C-alpha positions as CSV (number, residue, x, y, z in Angstrom):
1,M,14.1,-29.8,213.6
2,K,15.4,-28.2,216.8
3,I,16.8,-24.8,216.0
4,I,18.3,-22.1,218.3
5,I,18.2,-18.6,216.9
6,L,20.6,-16.1,218.5
7,G,19.2,-12.6,218.2
8,A,15.6,-11.4,218.2
9,G,16.1,-8.4,215.9
10,Q,14.6,-8.0,212.4
11,V,16.4,-11.0,210.9
12,G,16.0,-13.3,213.9
13,S,12.3,-12.4,214.2
14,S,11.7,-12.9,210.5
15,V,13.4,-16.3,210.5
16,A,11.5,-17.4,213.6
17,I,8.2,-16.5,212.0
18,N,9.1,-18.5,208.9
19,L,10.3,-21.5,210.8
20,V,7.6,-21.7,213.5
21,S,5.0,-21.9,210.8
22,E,6.7,-25.1,209.5
23,A,6.4,-27.0,212.8
24,N,10.1,-26.6,213.9
25,D,11.1,-26.5,217.6
26,I,12.4,-23.0,217.9
27,T,14.2,-21.3,220.8
28,V,15.3,-17.6,220.6
29,I,18.1,-16.1,222.7
30,D,18.4,-12.3,223.2
31,T,19.4,-9.9,226.0
32,D,16.2,-7.8,225.4
33,M,13.5,-9.3,227.6
34,E,10.8,-7.1,226.1
35,C,11.6,-8.1,222.6
36,L,11.6,-11.8,223.6
37,Q,8.2,-11.4,225.3
38,A,6.7,-9.7,222.2
39,L,7.9,-12.7,220.1
40,Q,6.6,-15.2,222.6
41,D,3.2,-13.5,222.6
42,R,2.9,-13.9,218.9
43,L,4.6,-17.2,218.2
44,D,4.7,-20.8,219.6
45,L,8.4,-20.8,220.6
46,R,10.7,-20.8,223.7
47,T,12.8,-17.8,224.6
48,V,15.9,-17.5,226.8
49,C,17.2,-14.1,228.1
50,G,20.9,-13.8,228.2
51,H,24.1,-13.3,226.2
52,A,24.1,-15.5,223.2
53,S,27.7,-16.7,223.3
54,H,27.7,-17.7,227.0
55,P,27.9,-21.5,227.4
56,E,25.4,-21.6,230.2
57,V,22.8,-19.6,228.2
58,L,23.2,-21.9,225.2
59,K,22.8,-24.9,227.5
60,R,19.6,-23.5,228.9
61,A,18.3,-23.0,225.4
62,G,18.9,-26.7,224.7
63,A,22.1,-26.6,222.7
64,E,23.0,-30.1,223.8
65,D,20.5,-31.7,221.4
66,A,20.0,-28.8,218.9
67,D,20.2,-29.6,215.2
68,M,21.1,-26.1,214.2
69,I,22.5,-22.8,215.7
70,L,21.5,-19.7,213.7
71,A,23.6,-16.7,215.0
72,V,22.1,-13.5,213.7
73,T,22.8,-11.0,216.5
74,N,24.0,-7.5,215.7
75,S,27.5,-8.4,216.8
76,D,29.8,-10.3,214.4
77,E,32.0,-11.3,217.3
78,T,29.1,-12.7,219.3
79,N,27.9,-14.7,216.3
80,M,31.4,-16.1,215.6
81,V,32.1,-17.1,219.2
82,A,28.7,-18.6,219.8
83,C,29.2,-20.9,216.8
84,Q,32.7,-21.9,218.1
85,I,31.3,-22.7,221.6
86,A,28.4,-24.7,220.1
87,H,30.9,-26.7,218.1
88,V,33.4,-27.4,220.9
89,L,31.0,-27.9,223.9
90,F,27.8,-29.2,222.3
91,H,28.8,-30.6,218.9
92,T,26.0,-28.9,217.1
93,P,25.7,-30.3,213.6
94,T,25.0,-27.1,211.7
95,K,26.2,-23.6,212.6
96,I,25.1,-20.6,210.6
97,A,26.4,-17.1,211.3
98,R,25.7,-13.6,210.0
99,V,29.0,-11.7,209.6
100,R,29.0,-8.2,208.2
101,A,32.5,-6.8,208.6
102,T,34.7,-7.2,205.5
103,E,37.7,-7.2,207.8
104,Y,36.5,-10.7,208.7
105,L,35.1,-11.8,205.4
106,N,38.4,-11.1,203.6
107,F,39.9,-14.0,205.5
108,P,37.8,-17.1,204.8
109,Q,40.3,-19.4,206.6
110,L,38.8,-17.9,209.9
111,F,35.6,-19.9,209.3
112,K,37.0,-23.4,208.9
113,E,36.5,-26.1,211.5
114,N,39.9,-25.5,213.2
115,A,39.0,-21.8,213.7
116,F,35.5,-20.5,214.3
117,A,33.8,-23.7,212.9
118,I,31.0,-21.9,211.0
119,D,29.3,-24.2,208.4
120,V,27.5,-21.4,206.6
121,L,28.5,-17.8,206.5
122,I,25.7,-15.3,205.7
123,S,26.6,-11.7,204.5
124,P,23.5,-9.6,204.4
125,D,25.3,-6.7,202.8
126,Q,26.4,-8.9,199.9
127,A,22.9,-10.4,199.6
128,V,21.3,-7.0,199.3
129,T,24.0,-5.8,196.9
130,D,23.5,-8.8,194.6
131,Y,19.7,-8.3,194.8
132,I,19.9,-4.6,193.7
133,Q,22.5,-5.4,191.0
134,R,20.1,-7.9,189.3
135,L,17.3,-5.3,189.4
136,I,19.5,-2.8,187.7
137,E,20.5,-5.4,185.1
138,Y,16.8,-5.9,184.1
139,P,15.0,-2.5,184.1
140,G,11.3,-3.0,184.8
141,A,11.7,-6.2,187.0
142,L,10.3,-6.2,190.5
143,Q,12.4,-9.3,191.5
144,V,15.1,-11.3,189.9
145,L,16.0,-14.6,191.5
146,D,18.9,-16.9,190.6
147,F,18.7,-20.7,190.4
148,A,21.3,-23.4,189.3
149,H,24.1,-20.9,189.8
150,G,22.5,-18.3,187.5
151,K,21.7,-20.6,184.6
152,V,17.9,-20.1,185.3
153,R,16.3,-17.0,186.6
154,M,12.8,-16.3,187.9
155,V,11.7,-12.7,187.2
156,A,8.6,-10.8,188.5
157,V,7.2,-8.1,186.3
158,R,4.1,-6.0,186.4
159,V,2.2,-6.1,183.2
160,H,1.7,-2.7,181.5
161,Y,0.0,-1.4,178.4
162,G,2.3,-2.1,175.4
163,G,3.0,-5.7,176.3
164,L,2.3,-8.0,173.4
165,L,0.6,-10.6,175.6
166,L,-1.8,-8.2,177.3
167,G,-5.4,-9.4,176.8
168,R,-4.2,-12.7,175.3
169,E,-4.1,-16.3,176.6
170,L,-0.8,-17.6,178.0
171,R,-0.5,-20.2,175.4
172,A,0.2,-17.4,172.9
173,L,3.6,-17.0,174.5
174,R,4.9,-20.1,172.8
175,E,3.5,-18.9,169.4
176,H,5.2,-15.5,169.8
177,M,8.6,-17.0,170.9
178,P,9.0,-20.4,169.3
179,G,12.7,-20.6,169.9
180,I,12.6,-19.5,173.6
181,Q,12.0,-21.8,176.5
182,T,10.0,-20.0,179.2
183,R,7.1,-20.7,181.6
184,V,4.9,-18.5,183.7
185,A,5.1,-19.9,187.2
186,A,2.5,-17.8,189.0
187,I,0.3,-14.7,188.6
188,F,-0.8,-12.4,191.4
189,R,-3.9,-10.3,190.5
190,R,-5.0,-7.8,193.0
191,N,-2.7,-9.5,195.5
192,K,-4.4,-12.9,195.0
193,P,-2.6,-15.8,193.4
194,I,-3.7,-17.4,190.2
195,I,-2.3,-20.8,189.1
196,P,-1.6,-20.2,185.4
197,E,-3.2,-22.4,182.7
198,G,-2.9,-22.2,178.9
199,N,-6.2,-20.3,178.7
200,T,-5.3,-17.8,181.5
201,V,-5.7,-14.2,180.1
202,I,-3.1,-11.6,181.1
203,E,-4.5,-8.4,182.5
204,V,-3.0,-4.9,183.2
205,D,-1.3,-4.7,186.6
206,D,-0.9,-8.5,186.9
207,E,2.3,-9.4,188.7
208,V,3.7,-12.2,186.6
209,F,6.5,-14.6,187.8
210,F,8.1,-16.3,184.8
211,I,11.1,-18.7,184.5
212,A,13.6,-18.7,181.7
213,A,17.3,-19.2,180.9
214,Q,19.4,-16.1,181.7
215,K,20.0,-15.2,178.1
216,D,16.2,-15.1,177.3
217,I,15.0,-12.9,180.2
218,R,14.8,-9.6,178.3
219,A,13.0,-11.2,175.4
220,V,10.3,-12.6,177.7
221,M,9.9,-9.3,179.5
222,G,9.2,-7.6,176.2
223,E,6.1,-9.8,175.8
224,L,4.7,-8.7,179.1
225,R,5.5,-4.9,179.0
226,R,7.2,-2.4,176.9
227,L,10.9,-2.8,177.5
228,D,12.5,0.0,179.5
229,Q,15.7,1.5,178.1
230,P,18.8,0.1,179.8
231,F,20.0,2.1,182.9
232,K,23.1,4.2,182.6
233,R,23.2,6.8,185.4
234,I,23.0,5.5,189.0
235,M,22.9,7.7,192.1
236,I,23.5,6.1,195.5
237,A,22.5,7.8,198.8
238,G,24.7,6.4,201.6
239,G,28.2,5.2,201.4
240,G,28.0,2.5,204.1
241,N,28.8,-1.1,203.5
242,I,26.0,-1.7,201.0
243,G,26.4,1.6,199.2
244,K,30.2,1.0,198.9
245,R,29.7,-2.6,197.6
246,L,27.1,-1.5,195.1
247,A,29.2,1.3,193.8
248,K,32.2,-1.0,193.4
249,A,30.1,-3.5,191.5
250,L,28.6,-1.0,189.2
251,E,31.2,1.7,188.6
252,H,32.9,0.1,185.5
253,D,29.6,-0.4,183.7
254,Y,27.5,2.6,184.7
255,Q,28.0,6.3,185.6
256,V,27.8,6.1,189.4
257,K,27.6,8.9,192.0
258,V,27.6,8.3,195.7
259,I,26.3,10.9,198.3
260,E,27.8,10.5,201.8
261,H,27.3,13.0,204.6
262,N,30.2,11.9,206.8
263,P,33.5,13.7,205.7
264,Q,35.8,10.8,206.8
265,R,33.7,8.2,205.2
266,A,33.4,10.3,202.0
267,R,37.2,10.6,201.9
268,H,37.6,6.8,202.4
269,L,35.1,6.1,199.6
270,S,36.9,8.4,197.2
271,E,40.1,6.5,197.8
272,E,38.5,3.1,197.5
273,L,36.4,3.6,194.4
274,E,38.1,3.9,191.0
275,K,35.5,5.6,188.7
276,A,32.5,6.5,190.8
277,T,32.1,10.2,191.8
278,V,31.8,10.7,195.6
279,L,29.8,13.7,196.8
280,L,29.9,15.1,200.4
281,G,26.4,16.1,201.3
282,D,22.9,15.2,202.4
283,A,20.8,13.1,200.1
284,T,17.7,15.0,201.3
285,D,19.1,18.3,200.2
286,E,17.0,19.4,197.2
287,D,19.7,21.8,195.9
288,L,22.4,19.2,195.9
289,L,20.2,16.7,194.0
290,L,19.3,19.4,191.4
291,E,23.0,20.4,191.0
292,E,23.8,16.7,190.3
293,N,21.1,16.4,187.6
294,I,18.8,14.2,189.5
295,E,16.3,14.6,186.6
296,A,18.7,12.7,184.3
297,T,19.3,9.9,186.8
298,D,18.0,6.5,185.8
299,V,18.1,4.8,189.3
300,F,18.3,6.5,192.7
301,C,19.2,4.0,195.4
302,A,18.6,5.2,199.0
303,L,20.9,2.9,201.1
304,T,21.6,4.7,204.4
305,N,21.1,3.0,207.8
306,D,18.0,5.2,208.4
307,D,14.7,4.1,207.0
308,E,13.1,7.6,207.3
309,D,16.1,9.2,205.5
310,N,15.8,6.6,202.7
311,I,12.1,7.2,202.3
312,L,12.4,11.0,202.3
313,S,15.4,11.1,199.9
314,G,13.7,8.5,197.7
315,M,10.4,10.5,197.5
316,L,12.3,13.7,196.9
317,A,14.4,12.2,194.1
318,K,11.3,10.8,192.4
319,R,9.5,14.2,192.6
320,L,12.6,15.8,191.1
321,G,12.6,13.5,188.1
322,A,14.6,10.3,188.9
323,R,13.4,7.6,186.6
324,K,13.3,4.7,189.2
325,V,13.7,4.9,193.0
326,M,14.8,2.0,195.2
327,A,14.9,2.4,199.0
328,L,16.4,0.1,201.7
329,I,13.7,-0.4,204.4
330,N,14.4,-2.4,207.5
331,R,11.0,-2.1,209.2
332,S,8.6,-4.5,207.5
333,A,5.6,-2.3,208.4
334,Y,7.0,0.4,206.1
335,V,7.6,-1.8,203.1
336,D,4.1,-2.1,201.7
337,L,3.3,1.4,202.7
338,V,6.1,3.0,200.6
339,E,5.8,0.7,197.6
340,S,2.2,1.7,197.1
341,G,3.3,5.3,196.7
342,T,6.2,7.2,195.2
343,I,9.0,4.6,195.7
344,D,9.2,2.0,193.0
345,I,10.9,-0.8,194.9
346,A,11.4,-1.2,198.7
347,I,14.2,-3.5,199.5
348,S,14.0,-5.4,202.8
349,P,17.4,-6.7,203.9
350,H,16.1,-9.6,205.9
351,Q,13.9,-10.8,203.1
352,A,16.9,-10.5,200.7
353,M,18.9,-12.9,202.9
354,I,16.3,-15.1,204.4
355,G,16.4,-17.5,201.5
356,S,20.0,-18.2,202.2
357,L,19.0,-19.4,205.7
358,L,16.0,-21.3,204.7
359,A,17.9,-23.5,202.2
360,H,19.8,-25.1,205.1
361,V,16.7,-25.8,207.1
362,R,14.7,-27.5,204.4
363,R,14.5,-31.3,204.6
364,G,15.5,-33.2,201.5
365,D,18.2,-31.9,199.2
366,V,17.3,-28.2,198.7
367,A,19.9,-26.1,197.0
368,V,18.2,-22.7,196.8
369,V,15.2,-21.1,198.5
370,H,13.8,-17.6,197.7
371,S,11.1,-16.0,199.9
372,L,8.6,-14.1,197.8
373,R,6.0,-11.4,198.4
374,R,7.0,-10.8,202.0
375,G,7.3,-14.5,202.8
376,V,3.8,-15.5,201.6
377,A,5.1,-17.4,198.6
378,E,8.3,-19.4,198.0
379,A,10.4,-20.6,195.1
380,I,12.6,-23.7,195.7
381,E,15.3,-25.5,193.8
382,A,15.2,-29.1,194.9
383,I,17.5,-31.9,193.7
384,A,15.8,-35.2,192.8
385,H,17.6,-38.4,194.1
386,G,16.9,-42.1,194.0
387,D,15.0,-44.1,191.4
388,R,11.3,-44.9,190.7
389,K,11.1,-47.2,193.7
390,S,12.7,-45.0,196.3
391,S,11.5,-41.5,195.1
392,K,8.1,-40.0,194.6
393,V,9.3,-37.9,191.7
394,V,12.1,-39.7,189.8
395,G,11.0,-41.6,186.7
396,R,7.6,-39.9,186.7
397,A,6.0,-37.4,184.4
398,I,5.1,-34.1,186.0
399,Q,1.4,-34.7,185.4
400,D,1.6,-37.9,187.5
401,I,3.3,-36.3,190.5
402,K,0.9,-35.4,193.3
403,L,2.0,-31.8,193.8
404,P,0.4,-29.9,196.8
405,P,-2.3,-27.4,195.9
406,G,-0.9,-24.1,194.7
407,T,2.4,-25.6,193.7
408,N,3.8,-26.0,190.2
409,I,7.1,-27.0,188.6
410,G,8.5,-24.3,186.4
411,A,11.8,-25.6,185.0
412,I,14.4,-28.4,185.3
413,V,18.1,-28.1,185.0
414,R,19.6,-31.4,183.8
415,Q,23.4,-31.6,183.5
416,G,23.6,-27.9,182.9
417,E,20.8,-27.7,180.3
418,V,17.7,-25.7,181.1
419,L,14.4,-27.5,180.3
420,V,11.1,-25.7,180.8
421,A,8.7,-28.1,182.5
422,H,5.7,-29.5,180.6
423,H,3.0,-31.9,181.8
424,D,4.8,-34.8,180.1
425,T,8.3,-34.0,181.2
426,V,9.8,-37.0,183.1
427,I,12.1,-36.1,186.1
428,E,15.4,-38.0,186.2
429,A,17.8,-38.6,189.1
430,E,20.0,-35.6,189.9
431,D,17.7,-33.1,188.1
432,H,17.5,-29.7,189.7
433,V,13.7,-29.0,189.9
434,I,12.5,-25.4,190.3
435,L,9.1,-25.2,192.0
436,F,6.9,-22.2,192.9
437,L,4.6,-22.3,195.9
438,V,1.9,-19.7,196.2
439,D,1.2,-21.0,199.7
440,K,4.4,-21.6,201.7
441,T,2.5,-23.6,204.3
442,R,2.8,-26.4,201.8
443,V,6.6,-26.5,202.0
444,R,6.6,-29.6,204.2
445,D,4.5,-31.5,201.5
446,V,7.0,-30.5,198.9
447,E,10.0,-31.6,201.0
448,R,8.4,-35.0,201.5
449,L,8.1,-35.4,197.8
450,F,11.9,-35.0,197.4
451,Q,12.9,-37.2,200.3
452,V,14.1,-40.7,199.3
453,S,12.9,-43.7,201.2
454,A,15.1,-45.1,204.0
455,T,16.2,-48.0,201.9
456,F,17.9,-45.8,199.3
457,L,21.7,-45.8,199.6
């Protein structure tokens, strides 16, 4: 696939890395020559230096025969105009744009074909807000991923002492929970993947990815670790777009406090939020945190635009007694560094939204893609089409499908019903099949499985 990426920042670079490894023809446009040169030194791609919305620049990048434009510059306006120009001048089939400002997002009619002609709208702030909200909903989870519009969820947890399955074989899960459909999709032990079998024994500190219907998630988590008490008190450092969205989403179900250092922004938040308490101050101020009972806080979310402030305020909050700390980290080099220390969960904005982009790049009918473990692994929801003659999966039992190494099918959603996959489960046409890949270099092989033959109509 020929893809032009507009913007070589964190998101553009991350997407380029993901897509180049899958043998796509990638061109990146940016005004920063040094940034482009650094990308070109690392990856097999083309770069064009220039303004991303200028027709001549797009033409030099090969827009005339591009399959997709991916506009992820730091400017909403540039992204929107570039998609419109690609539509009018070059008839680009797929146009994806990142738009952050709610002033635009509140008017969806702007993004129709007779306006800015954007096929897929990506809102990173909303993606991060949803991601954090799911983590708060399930205390103890490292990741919570939605499939089939939330009917199925994949949850990552770290096994601790107190879990009923600790030291036992995986097949015991079915004995413990006879009425609950669940399946362990993958285990990472000391950062190395293990394909789970019935006789696999669960060990302390294993990172376990399991799939279950939404209503059964907490019950399954209780088998792998002692269940944490539900969260009640949330403190948010930073009242920017993400902080404000999160506070709005949580304020009716939790006790929410927002710390904002800018007086005008703090006043705006106090007018916009209904029940949350807005505090004017610095989240790295120890006295302020102590005054606001940080030791009784269940979750401290550091969501400012500054990585260093988020790290410092998160470390301080943890030292002062906050039960769980999450920090928004833009620089990928910091993420592993901080998670191995005081901060419980480092949230990478571009990783939270990259799945939304990848779902539109995948060949075959792919509904959802989630990038896992910093992009090393991947979870995919693919839709099976065709019949036994035209498809490599329809009409076949899972044990008879030649899945790529390191790939397994965790669940199937059939006409709204969640079916946990077993070796003798037969896939039917229009099933939503949820797969886990411990090695994302196998993505192309999975895509080929779900592509119907050319004779299928």
